[in-house]
Structures are given as structure tokens and as C-alpha cells.
VEXDREN-2710 file (C-alpha; in Angstrom, 1 decimal):
% VEXDREN-2710
k/r/px/py/pz
1/MET/-18.2/8.5/-17.8
2/SER/-21.0/7.0/-15.3
3/THR/-19.4/4.5/-12.8
4/LYS/-21.2/1.0/-10.7
5/ALA/-21.0/4.0/-7.6
6/LYS/-22.6/6.8/-9.5
7/GLU/-24.9/4.1/-10.7
8/LEU/-26.0/3.2/-7.1
9/ILE/-26.3/6.7/-5.6
10/LYS/-28.8/7.4/-8.4
11/GLU/-30.7/4.0/-7.8
12/LEU/-30.8/4.2/-4.1
13/GLY/-30.9/7.6/-4.2
14/SER/-28.7/8.5/-0.6
15/LYS/-24.8/7.7/-0.6
16/GLN/-24.7/5.9/2.4
17/MET/-27.2/3.4/1.4
18/ALA/-25.4/3.1/-2.0
19/SER/-22.1/3.1/0.2
20/ASP/-23.1/0.1/2.1
21/LYS/-25.1/-2.0/-0.8
22/LEU/-21.6/-1.6/-2.8
23/SER/-19.4/-2.9/0.1
24/GLN/-21.6/-5.9/1.0
25/LEU/-21.4/-6.8/-3.2
26/GLU/-17.8/-6.7/-3.6
27/ASN/-15.3/-8.6/-3.6
28/ASN/-10.8/-8.2/-4.6
29/ASP/-11.6/-4.7/-3.1
30/CYS/-8.3/-4.2/-1.1
31/VAL/-7.1/-1.4/-2.5
32/VAL/-10.8/0.5/-2.4
33/ARG/-10.9/0.1/1.9
34/ALA/-7.2/1.0/1.6
35/VAL/-8.2/4.6/0.1
36/GLN/-11.4/4.8/2.3
37/HIS/-9.6/4.5/5.3
38/ALA/-6.1/5.9/4.7
39/PHE/-8.2/9.3/3.5
40/GLY/-11.1/9.2/5.4
41/VAL/-13.7/9.5/2.9
42/ASP/-16.8/6.8/2.2
43/TYR/-16.6/3.7/1.0
44/ILE/-18.6/4.9/-2.5
45/ASP/-16.1/7.6/-2.8
46/ALA/-12.7/5.3/-2.8
47/HIS/-15.0/3.0/-5.3
48/HIS/-15.4/5.9/-7.5
49/PHE/-11.7/7.1/-6.8
50/CYS/-10.4/3.9/-7.7
51/GLU/-12.2/3.4/-10.7
52/MET/-11.8/6.4/-12.4
53/LYS/-8.0/7.0/-11.5
54/LEU/-6.6/3.8/-10.7
55/ASN/-8.7/2.1/-13.4
56/ARG/-10.4/-0.4/-11.2
57/ILE/-13.8/-2.7/-12.7
58/SER/-15.9/-3.6/-10.0
59/GLY/-15.7/-6.8/-8.7
60/ASP/-11.6/-7.1/-9.5
61/GLY/-8.5/-6.2/-7.8
62/VAL/-6.6/-2.9/-8.9
63/TYR/-2.6/-3.1/-10.5
64/THR/-1.6/-0.6/-7.9
65/SER/2.1/-0.8/-9.0
66/LYS/1.2/0.5/-11.7
67/TYR/-0.9/3.5/-11.7
68/LEU/-1.0/4.0/-8.1
69/PRO/2.6/5.9/-8.5
70/LYS/0.8/8.0/-11.2
71/VAL/-1.7/9.7/-7.8
72/LYS/0.6/13.0/-6.7
73/GLN/-3.3/13.5/-4.7
74/ALA/-6.4/12.8/-4.0
75/PHE/-9.3/14.0/-1.6
76/GLY/-7.0/17.1/-1.1
77/GLN/-4.0/15.4/0.6
78/LYS/-0.9/15.1/-1.1
79/VAL/0.2/10.8/-1.6
80/LYS/4.0/10.3/-2.2
81/MET/5.3/7.1/-2.7
82/ILE/8.6/6.4/-0.2
83/GLY/11.2/4.8/-0.2
84/LYS/14.5/4.5/-3.1
85/PRO/15.2/2.2/-5.8
86/LEU/16.7/-1.0/-6.0
87/PHE/18.5/-0.1/-9.4
88/LYS/18.5/2.3/-11.7
89/GLY/15.1/3.4/-12.7
90/GLY/13.4/0.7/-11.1
91/MET/10.2/1.5/-8.5
92/LYS/11.2/2.6/-5.3
93/ARG/10.8/0.1/-2.3
94/PRO/10.7/1.1/1.3
95/LEU/14.0/-0.3/2.7
96/ARG/15.4/-0.5/6.0
97/LYS/19.2/-1.2/7.5
98/ARG/20.4/-4.5/9.1
99/LYS/23.3/-5.5/9.7
100/THR/25.5/-8.7/8.3
101/LYS/28.1/-10.7/8.5
102/MET/29.5/-12.2/5.4
103/ASP/32.5/-14.1/4.5
104/LYS/34.6/-12.0/1.4
105/TRP/38.2/-12.9/0.4
106/SER/40.7/-10.8/1.5
107/ASN/44.0/-10.4/-1.1
108/ALA/46.3/-9.0/1.5
109/LYS/45.6/-12.3/4.0
110/GLN/44.5/-14.8/1.1
111/LYS/41.7/-16.3/2.6
112/TYR/38.2/-15.5/3.2
113/CYS/37.6/-13.5/6.3
114/ARG/34.1/-12.4/8.0
115/VAL/33.5/-9.2/7.3
116/LYS/30.5/-7.1/9.3
117/ARG/28.7/-5.4/6.6
118/VAL/24.8/-2.6/6.7
119/VAL/22.7/-3.5/4.1
120/ASP/19.3/-2.5/2.8
121/VAL/16.8/-5.2/2.9
122/ALA/12.9/-5.1/2.2
123/TYR/10.7/-4.0/5.2
124/LYS/7.9/-6.6/6.3
125/VAL/4.8/-5.5/7.7
126/LYS/5.2/-5.5/11.2
127/GLU/8.7/-3.7/11.1
128/PHE/6.8/-0.9/9.0
129/VAL/4.5/-0.2/11.2
130/LYS/6.8/0.0/14.0
131/ASP/9.4/2.4/12.3
132/ASN/6.0/4.5/11.0
133/SER/3.5/4.1/13.9
134/GLU/2.3/7.7/13.5
135/GLY/1.0/9.3/9.7
136/VAL/-1.4/7.9/7.6
137/PHE/0.2/5.6/4.4
138/ILE/-1.0/2.9/2.5
139/ILE/0.7/-0.3/2.3
140/CYS/0.6/-2.8/-0.7
141/VAL/2.0/-6.2/-0.7
142/LYS/1.9/-9.2/-3.3
143/GLY/-1.3/-9.3/-4.2
144/HIS/-3.2/-7.2/-1.4
145/ALA/-3.4/-3.7/0.1
146/MET/-4.0/-1.9/3.3
147/ALA/-4.1/1.2/5.3
148/LEU/-1.8/1.9/8.3
149/VAL/-3.5/5.2/10.3
150/ASN/-1.2/6.2/13.3
151/GLY/0.3/2.6/13.8
152/LYS/-3.0/0.5/13.6
153/ILE/-3.6/-1.8/10.4
154/ILE/-6.9/-1.2/8.6
155/GLY/-8.5/-3.3/6.5
156/ASN/-9.2/-6.8/5.4
157/TRP/-10.4/-8.9/8.5
158/ASN/-7.5/-10.9/8.5
159/ASP/-4.7/-7.6/7.9
160/GLY/-3.6/-7.6/11.5
161/LYS/-2.5/-11.2/12.2
162/ARG/-0.7/-12.0/8.5
163/LEU/2.3/-9.2/9.5
164/ASN/5.3/-11.2/8.5
165/ARG/4.3/-10.6/4.5
166/GLU/7.3/-8.2/2.9
167/VAL/6.3/-4.7/1.5
168/ILE/6.6/-4.3/-2.2
169/THR/5.4/-0.6/-2.0
170/ALA/3.9/2.0/0.3
171/TYR/2.5/5.6/0.1
172/GLN/2.4/8.5/2.7
173/VAL/-0.8/10.4/2.8
174/GLY/-1.2/13.7/4.2
END
């Protein structure tokens, strides 16, 4: 099966030249860039991987929630989805514990009482980075993906500035 990546290598004769040209031509390639940085491979290899394993059409995005959970290994490294499901049979989400106070009806006192509880809530990107400062991860937020390599967010040019987005899924690499 011929892919855009393979065609460019054949046309230009060099993997590096093909990688440079393809990265300039592409848009909607956040998953390709996340894979590139998380696995430490060339852009062209990450592009080919996304076309073959994640059913990416050149120029379009990737449905990471559909295809990425099926990937267990890539480029000689393990890929593991982290988190726990919010409900039985649901997709795993990385969650953190948060203390909260809520009003709950007490039958013994016959009134509402303030109760302290610990609940699971979704991570924001900045909280995930803080709690996972070591290791390599692919983080997916709504409509976007980025790589987290040893506490540093790598991806598109503004990913390091938009840290208040909710983490939908995360995958540990290695």
C-alpha cells in the first residue's frame, strides 16, 4: 500500500528532504507531531505510522479515541493507555483526586449537613504535566493531541501556552 510518505521519499530520493517537505505541506497534523516527538522518530516515519495504524488521510485529523487505544506497541516501544473508566465499559480517562465539600441530607439530624469528600475529577493539562514530570506521554484534549516528554510539552507552536484544557485521554510511551 502506497502512502504519501512513501511517495515523497521515492520522488525526492532522501528521507530527510521528504520529511521537511511533508511537514511544511501538512495541516491538521497534531497527532503526527505528537507521535514524532513521543517516539523520537522523523516526521515522515510518524506520518507513515499515522496513515497505516491510525487511518489518517493526508491533510485530515485522526480519530485518536477510536484508533489509538488499539495500538499496544510502536517503533519498538510499548504504548499504554492510562487512567480508569468513568463508568463500566467506558473509555479510560486520567483522573486525579480532589477534596470537596458538599451538602448531604442526614436522616439522623433531619437536615442538610456539610460533608467533606474526595472525588475523582479530570486532569487539566497543567495538572497532568505537574504530576507526570518524568516519562513520555501522548496527551489528547478535545480535538487536539500533544507530546509530553520529561515535563515539557512538545507539539504545535502554542501548545505550551494553552494549559487549561481538560485531558480526555493519555498514553504512556516506553
